[in-house]
C-alpha positions in Angstrom: -0.1 0.2 -0.3 1.5 3.9 -1.4 1.5 5.8 2.0 -1.0 8.0 1.3 -3.6 5.3 1.5 -6.3 5.9 3.8 -6.8 4.0 7.2 -9.8 3.3 6.3 -8.8 1.7 2.6 -6.3 -0.1 5.0 -7.8 -1.8 7.6 -10.7 -3.1 4.8 -8.0 -4.9 2.3 -6.7 -5.8 6.3 -10.1 -7.7 6.1 -10.3 -9.3 2.3 -6.7 -10.6 3.2 -7.8 -12.2 6.2 -11.3 -14.2 4.9 -8.4 -15.0 1.6 -7.2 -16.7 3.8 -9.3 -18.4 6.0 -11.5 -19.2 2.9 -8.7 -21.0 1.3 -8.0 -23.3 5.2 -11.3 -25.3 3.5 -10.4 -25.7 0.5 -6.2 -27.8 1.3 -6.1 -31.3 2.4 -2.7 -30.5 2.9 -1.7 -30.5 7.0 1.5 -28.1 6.6 0.0 -26.1 4.3 -3.3 -25.8 6.4 -1.2 -24.7 9.0 0.8 -22.2 7.2 -2.2 -20.4 6.1 -4.0 -20.4 9.7 -0.6 -18.9 11.2 -0.4 -16.6 8.1 -4.4 -14.9 8.9 -3.6 -15.5 12.9 -0.6 -13.0 12.1 -2.8 -11.4 9.9 -5.3 -10.6 12.3 -3.6 -10.1 15.9 -1.6 -7.0 13.6 -4.6 -5.4 12.4 -6.5 -5.8 16.3 -3.6 -4.3 17.4 -3.6 -1.1 15.1 -6.8 -1.1 15.3 -6.7 -0.3 19.3 -4.3 1.8 18.8 -5.3 4.7 16.3 -8.6 3.6 14.7 -10.8 3.5 18.4 -9.4 6.6 19.4 -10.1 8.4 16.9 -13.9 6.9 16.8 -13.8 8.0 20.3 -13.3 11.5 18.8 -15.2 11.8 16.2 -18.3 9.1 16.5 -21.4 9.5 18.7 -21.7 6.2 20.1 -17.8 6.1 19.9 -17.0 4.9 23.5 -19.4 2.1 23.1 -18.9 1.2 19.7 -15.3 0.3 21.2 -16.2 -1.6 24.0 -18.5 -3.6 21.7 -15.3 -3.9 19.4 -12.6 -5.1 22.0 -14.8 -7.8 23.4 -15.2 -8.9 20.2 -11.3 -8.7 19.2 -11.0 -11.0 22.7 -13.2 -13.7 21.6 -11.3 -13.6 18.3 -8.0 -13.6 20.4 -9.4 -16.6 22.0 -10.2 -18.1 19.0 -7.2 -17.6 17.1 -5.6 -18.6 20.2 -7.2 -22.5 20.7 -6.4 -22.3 16.1 -3.2 -22.0 17.0 -2.6 -24.7 18.9 -4.9 -27.5 18.0 -3.8 -29.8 15.3 -4.8 -29.1 11.8 -7.1 -32.2 11.5 -9.0 -32.0 14.6 -11.9 -31.5 16.1 -11.2 -28.0 17.8 -9.3 -26.5 15.0 -12.7 -27.4 13.2 -14.7 -25.3 16.0 -11.9 -22.4 16.7 -12.0 -21.2 13.3 -15.6 -21.4 12.7 -15.6 -19.2 15.9 -13.0 -16.9 14.4 -15.2 -16.9 11.0 -18.9 -16.4 12.8 -16.7 -13.5 15.1 -14.9 -12.1 12.3 -18.1 -11.7 9.6 -20.0 -10.0 12.7 -17.0 -7.7 13.0 -16.2 -7.0 10.0 -19.8 -6.0 9.2 -19.8 -4.0 12.3 -16.6 -2.1 10.6 -17.8 -1.7 7.3 -21.3 -1.3 7.5 -21.2 2.0 10.2 -18.0 2.0 11.9 -15.8 2.9 8.3 -18.8 4.8 6.6 -18.7 6.9 9.6 -15.2 8.0 10.0 -15.0 9.2 6.7 -17.9 11.4 6.4 -16.5 13.0 10.0 -12.4 12.7 10.0 -10.3 14.9 7.8 -9.3 13.1 4.5 -5.7 14.2 5.7 -5.9 12.5 8.7 -6.9 9.2 7.8 -4.2 9.2 5.7 -2.2 10.1 8.5 -3.8 7.3 10.6 -3.0 4.6 7.7 0.5 6.0 8.0 0.8 5.3 11.7 -1.2 2.0 11.0 1.3 0.5 9.0 4.3 1.4 10.6 2.7 0.3 13.4 2.5 -3.6 11.5 6.1 -4.1 11.3 6.3 -4.1 15.3 3.2 -5.4 16.6 3.0 -8.8 17.7 2.2 -11.6 15.3 0.7 -14.0 17.8 -2.5 -14.0 20.1 -2.4 -12.6 23.7 -6.1 -13.0 25.0 -4.7 -12.3 27.9 -2.9 -8.8 27.7 -5.0 -5.4 27.8 -6.3 -4.6 24.6 -5.7 -0.6 24.6 -4.1 2.2 22.8 -1.2 3.1 25.4 -0.5 -1.1 26.7 0.2 -2.0 22.7 2.2 1.7 22.3 4.3 1.2 25.8 5.0 -2.8 25.4 3.4 -4.2 22.5 6.9 -3.2 20.6 8.5 -5.9 22.5 6.2 -8.3 22.7 6.2 -8.0 18.7 9.5 -8.6 18.7 9.7 -11.9 20.9 6.8 -12.9 18.2 8.6 -12.6 15.7 11.9 -13.9 17.1 9.9 -17.2 18.4 7.9 -17.2 14.3 11.8 -17.3 12.7 13.3 -19.9 15.1 9.8 -22.7 15.1 9.9 -21.6 10.9 5.9 -20.0 11.6 4.2 -19.1 8.1 3.4 -15.1 9.0 1.6 -12.6 6.9 4.3 -9.9 4.7 5.7 -7.1 7.2 4.4 -4.0 5.3 6.5 -1.9 3.8 
């Protein structure tokens, strides 16, 4: 993505990428490929969620009527997504637990995407100055480079935690990914 892409376009593209990866998991029989697809989807979704919490949720609180309530709802969905991703991460790809975690992830993600793309993103686009949306997009892209790549369901889901502790957690996650040869989404440039 270019540096003048706005945050809504970036996050919408993330949604498409993750849902495509999840659809591919259903079509692949090879266990290694299924694991790689699942791990890549997880890493992409974690980075997406963390950067939303860092930059988009503060903008929602500031600009949207009912923004605090919308953010609370979205944070709860992020927690559900993290729990499903943690189960998915630890399950054998041929097990019923993997299928259950994947189904739970898909259900919560579909609702989350509908909330954001159907309501929140259009509202943000109508009230946030375009140059600020582009600035937020650049911040999100930069933050994705340092963000965690693994779910941490017991960690706080807030801007301050992610800005202060997130880069360290991300460094440890990326080191673990490298040492274990875990597939992850490409780091944004």
